[in-house]
C-alpha positions as CSV (number, residue, x, y, z in Angstrom):
1,X,35.1,8.8,18.3
2,X,33.8,5.3,19.2
3,X,32.5,4.8,22.7
4,X,34.6,2.8,25.0
5,X,33.7,0.2,27.6
6,X,34.0,1.4,31.2
7,X,37.4,0.9,32.7
8,X,39.4,1.7,29.5
9,X,42.2,4.3,29.8
10,X,40.5,7.2,28.0
11,X,38.3,9.3,30.2
12,X,36.4,12.4,29.0
13,X,33.3,14.0,30.2
14,X,31.8,14.2,26.8
15,X,33.2,15.2,23.4
16,X,32.4,18.8,22.9
17,X,31.6,20.3,19.5
18,X,34.6,21.1,17.4
19,X,35.9,24.6,17.1
20,X,36.1,25.9,13.6
21,X,39.6,25.2,12.1
22,X,41.7,22.8,10.2
23,X,42.7,20.7,13.2
24,X,45.1,22.5,15.5
25,X,46.5,20.8,18.6
26,X,48.6,22.4,21.3
27,X,50.8,19.9,23.2
28,X,52.1,21.2,26.6
29,X,54.6,18.7,27.8
30,X,58.0,19.3,29.6
31,X,59.5,15.9,28.5
32,X,60.9,16.6,25.0
33,X,60.7,13.0,23.7
34,X,57.0,12.7,24.8
35,X,56.1,16.1,23.4
36,X,57.9,15.5,20.0
37,X,56.4,12.0,19.7
38,X,52.9,13.3,20.3
39,X,53.4,16.1,17.8
40,X,54.8,13.7,15.2
41,X,51.8,11.4,15.6
42,X,49.3,14.2,15.3
43,X,51.1,15.7,12.3
44,X,51.0,12.3,10.5
45,X,47.2,12.3,11.0
46,X,47.0,15.6,9.1
47,X,46.6,18.1,11.9
48,X,48.9,21.0,12.8
49,X,50.5,20.2,16.2
50,X,52.6,22.7,18.1
51,X,54.4,21.8,21.3
52,X,55.7,23.9,24.2
53,X,57.6,22.8,27.3
54,X,55.6,24.8,29.9
55,X,52.4,26.6,30.6
56,X,54.0,30.1,30.3
57,X,55.1,29.3,26.7
58,X,51.6,27.9,26.0
59,X,49.9,31.1,27.2
60,X,52.2,33.2,25.1
61,X,51.4,31.1,22.0
62,X,47.7,31.2,22.7
63,X,47.7,34.9,22.5
64,X,48.2,34.6,18.7
65,X,47.2,31.1,17.8
66,X,43.9,29.2,18.5
67,X,44.0,25.4,18.7
68,X,41.0,23.1,18.5
69,X,42.4,20.9,21.3
70,X,44.9,21.3,24.1
71,X,46.8,18.4,25.6
72,X,48.5,19.4,28.8
73,X,50.7,17.4,31.1
74,X,49.5,17.6,34.7
75,X,53.0,17.8,36.2
76,X,54.7,20.8,34.6
77,X,57.4,22.9,36.1
78,X,56.5,26.3,37.7
79,X,52.8,26.2,36.7
80,X,51.0,22.8,36.8
81,X,48.5,21.7,34.2
82,X,45.7,22.4,36.7
83,X,47.0,26.0,37.2
84,X,47.3,26.4,33.4
85,X,43.7,25.4,32.9
86,X,42.5,27.9,35.5
87,X,44.5,30.7,33.9
88,X,43.6,29.7,30.4
89,X,39.8,29.7,31.2
90,X,40.3,33.2,32.6
91,X,41.4,34.5,29.2
92,X,39.1,35.7,26.4
93,X,37.5,32.8,24.5
94,X,36.7,30.8,22.6
95,X,38.4,28.1,24.7
96,X,39.5,24.8,23.2
97,X,38.8,21.6,25.1
98,X,41.7,20.7,27.4
99,X,42.8,17.1,28.1
100,X,45.1,16.3,31.0
101,X,47.9,13.9,30.3
102,X,49.1,12.4,33.5
103,X,50.6,9.3,35.3
104,X,48.6,10.3,38.4
105,X,45.4,8.6,39.4
106,X,43.0,11.4,38.3
107,X,39.5,10.4,37.2
108,X,37.5,12.0,34.5
109,X,35.3,13.7,37.1
110,X,38.4,15.1,38.9
111,X,39.7,16.4,35.6
112,X,36.3,18.1,34.8
113,X,36.4,19.6,38.3
114,X,39.7,21.2,37.4
115,X,38.2,22.6,34.2
116,X,39.5,20.0,31.8
117,X,37.3,18.0,29.4
118,X,38.9,14.8,30.4
119,X,42.1,12.9,31.1
120,X,44.4,10.5,29.2
121,X,46.5,8.5,31.6
122,X,50.2,8.0,30.9
123,X,51.5,5.7,29.6
124,X,48.9,5.8,26.8
125,X,48.5,3.9,23.6
126,X,49.1,5.9,20.4
127,X,45.8,4.7,19.1
128,X,44.0,6.1,22.1
129,X,45.7,9.4,21.6
130,X,44.8,9.6,18.0
131,X,41.2,8.6,18.6
132,X,41.0,11.4,21.2
133,X,42.5,13.9,18.8
134,X,40.1,12.8,16.0
135,X,37.2,13.3,18.3
136,X,37.9,17.0,18.6
137,X,39.5,17.9,15.3
138,X,39.2,17.2,11.6
139,X,42.3,15.1,11.5
140,X,42.3,11.4,11.2
141,X,38.8,11.4,9.7
142,X,37.7,8.8,7.1
């Protein structure tokens, strides 16, 4: 992933090494249109994207499926993205990097303090999303 000048929308602590795998991305987003659009964009890039509407469904899926990257909406019903991260990191590893998707003003440092690798502010550009995914997976590579 190319480095970005300060002040651009994508904020991550640092790109962590990729987990072994073919490029699996879990999308946790309660808005169906957003979730399905993200999944479609990632699928087009050659990764396997699975989407769920809430953290409980994500935790159930993670019991049998290991993604290379997790994109989680900060504002989810019942269990927030922050709570999901805490619970997820309490499970047996390895743990995929987690990126917060949010319209709230959350800095990369705040996201890291929550246990995330970074934050992608909403609304985001599809190219920023795909650059982010390519930085953690084998999809979208040249």
